[in-house]
PANUDREN-723562 format. One line per 2 residues: their letters; for each residue x, y, z of N, C-alpha, C. Coordinates in steps of 0.1 Angstrom, whole numbers. Layout:
N
A> X:Y:Z:X:Y:Z:X:Y:Z | ... .
This chain:
113
XX> 6:-11:-2:0:1:-1:10:10:2 | 8:22:-7:12:37:-7:8:44:-3 .
XX> 15:55:1:13:67:10:-2:71:2 | -2:75:-9:-19:80:-17:-28:72:-13 .
XX> -27:55:-10:-40:49:-7:-39:54:10 | -28:51:16:-27:57:29:-37:71:30 .
XX> -31:79:25:-40:96:27:-53:91:26 | -58:84:11:-74:84:12:-79:76:22 .
XX> -75:66:25:-79:56:38:-81:66:47 | -74:75:52:-73:84:64:-86:94:64 .
XX> -82:99:55:-93:111:48:-106:105:53 | -112:96:39:-120:87:49:-126:85:57 .
XX> -118:79:65:-119:72:84:-118:88:90 | -112:97:87:-116:112:95:-122:115:97 .
XX> -134:116:82:-148:119:76:-155:111:85 | -155:100:84:-165:90:95:-167:95:104 .
XX> -151:100:116:-153:104:126:-162:114:127 | -161:127:116:-165:135:118:-180:137:117 .
XX> -187:126:111:-199:122:111:-203:117:123 | -194:108:130:-199:103:142:-201:112:152 .
XX> -191:125:150:-194:138:162:-202:148:158 | -210:144:149:-216:156:144:-232:155:145 .
XX> -239:153:154:-258:154:157:-263:152:147 | -264:168:143:-270:173:131:-264:165:116 .
XX> -259:159:116:-255:153:104:-260:141:105 | -260:133:120:-268:118:123:-284:123:120 .
XX> -288:133:123:-304:137:117:-307:133:106 | -300:144:97:-299:142:86:-300:132:78 .
XX> -288:126:82:-283:112:72:-288:99:77 | -286:96:89:-294:85:98:-306:84:97 .
XX> -313:93:104:-327:89:108:-337:97:95 | -328:109:89:-339:113:77:-339:106:63 .
XX> -321:97:65:-320:86:55:-318:97:43 | -316:110:44:-308:120:32:-294:114:26 .
XX> -284:107:33:-274:103:32:-268:88:37 | -260:84:35:-256:71:44:-265:69:54 .
XX> -261:56:61:-267:50:67:-262:48:83 | -267:44:95:-252:36:108:-250:27:99 .
XX> -256:18:96:-247:6:92:-236:9:83 | -239:18:74:-230:17:64:-212:28:72 .
XX> -217:37:82:-211:44:89:-201:32:97 | -211:21:107:-200:12:114:-193:3:107 .
XX> -196:2:88:-190:-9:87:-178:1:84 | -177:12:77:-166:21:75:-154:25:84 .
XX> -164:27:96:-156:29:109:-146:18:113 | -152:10:115:-142:-7:118:-136:-11:107 .
XX> -142:-11:94:-134:-21:86:-123:-14:80 | -123:-1:83:-108:10:80:-99:11:91 .
XX> -112:11:101:-102:15:112:-96:3:122 | -99:-6:122:-98:-19:128:-82:-18:124 .
XX> -80:-16:105:-64:-19:103:-56:-9:104 | -62:2:106:-60:13:107:-49:13:123 .
XX> -55:11:132:-51:11:143:-42:-1:145 | -46:-15:138:-33:-23:140:-18:-18:135 .
XX> -18:-10:126:-10:-5:116:-6:11:117 | -5:17:132:-10:32:128:2:40:130 .
XX> 12:33:132:26:40:126:25:41:111 | 23:34:106:26:33:91:14:45:88 .
XX> 5:48:89:-3:58:84:-3:72:93 | 12:74:99:18:84:102:9:92:119 .
XX> 4:83:124:-6:81:133:3:83:143 | 4:94:159:14:93:168:2:92:184 .
XX> 12:84:193:8:82:202:-3:84:209 | 0:102:205:-15:113:212:-26:110:202 .
XX> -20:107:194:-35:107:187:-43:89:185 | -34:80:187:-36:70:189:-48:68:200 .
XX> -39:71:208:-49:67:224:-67:70:224 | -64:84:218:-84:89:218:-91:80:207 .
XX> -83:76:197:-86:69:182:-90:51:191 | -81:46:198:-83:39:206:-97:34:216 .
XX> -96:46:220:-106:48:229:-123:48:224 | -119:57:214:-135:59:204:-137:47:200 .
XX> -129:37:192:-127:28:187:-134:15:196 | -131:11:207:-136:3:219:-145:8:224 .
XX> -150:19:228:-162:22:232:-174:22:222 | -170:30:208:-180:26:196:-183:11:198 .
XX> -174:3:195:-177:-16:194:-184:-19:203 | -187:-16:213:-194:-20:227:-211:-11:225 .
XX> -209:1:220:-220:6:215:-226:-1:204 | -220:1:193:-227:-8:183:-231:-23:180 .
XX> -226:-28:189:-229:-41:190:-241:-44:195 | -247:-33:207:-262:-29:213:-270:-23:208 .
XX> -268:-15:199:-278:-4:195:-274:-6:177 | -284:-2:172:-286:-5:157:-298:7:150 .
XX> -301:13:157:-314:22:151:-313:37:160 | -306:47:150:-302:57:155:-314:68:160 .
XX> -326:63:157:-338:72:161:-339:66:177 | -336:56:178:-336:51:198:-323:56:202 .
XX> -311:63:201:-302:60:206:-295:77:207 | -298:85:196:-297:97:193:-292:104:205 .
XX> -306:106:212:-307:114:223:-302:109:238 | -293:97:238:-294:90:251:-277:98:258 .
XX> -273:95:271:-264:101:272:-251:91:267 | -254:77:265:-243:68:259:-237:70:247 .
XX> -245:76:237:-242:82:222:-236:96:225 | -243:100:233:-233:119:236:-220:115:242 .
XX> -219:105:244:-202:103:249:-197:95:237 | -202:88:231:-194:83:216:-191:99:209 .
XX> -200:108:212:-197:120:197:-190:129:203 | -186:127:223:-175:134:228:-163:131:223 .
XX> -164:116:224:-146:108:219:-145:107:206 | -156:111:197:-151:112:183:-144:129:183 .
XX> -149:136:188:-149:150:189:-133:152:196 | -127:143:203:-117:143:211:-108:138:202 .
XX> -114:128:192:-102:122:185:-98:131:173 | -113:140:169:-109:155:156:-101:163:161 .
XX> -99:166:179:-89:175:184:-74:169:178 | -75:158:182:-60:150:183:-58:152:168 .
XX> -64:151:161:-61:152:145:-61:163:144 | -60:177:151:-63:189:144:-73:192:134 .
XX> -81:187:134:-93:188:126:-105:200:136 | -109:207:127:-117:221:135:-131:214:136 .
X> -137:214:146:-151:212:150:-152:218:160 .
């Protein structure tokens, strides 16, 4: 895998984390069905995220970035295993925590949020 592929994978992955951090997007996309659905978000997040985390140094991810990313992945895994309908969880404190963890990751990657 060359650096262009890694860059593209990271851009897609960070965009997905941005979606996880953005409740307005989630209402529009996942609940109103105007864009991608929650299942797609979960598949992309874990499909890309697991390999990124396993090889994070190859993606230029620092320890400072890795820690919040791993925490988000671990907490989101538990959450996604038990929740699959955004209409039912979007206003829960548990989901608010996932949103906050995603915002922490964006801050670690210096993404404006």
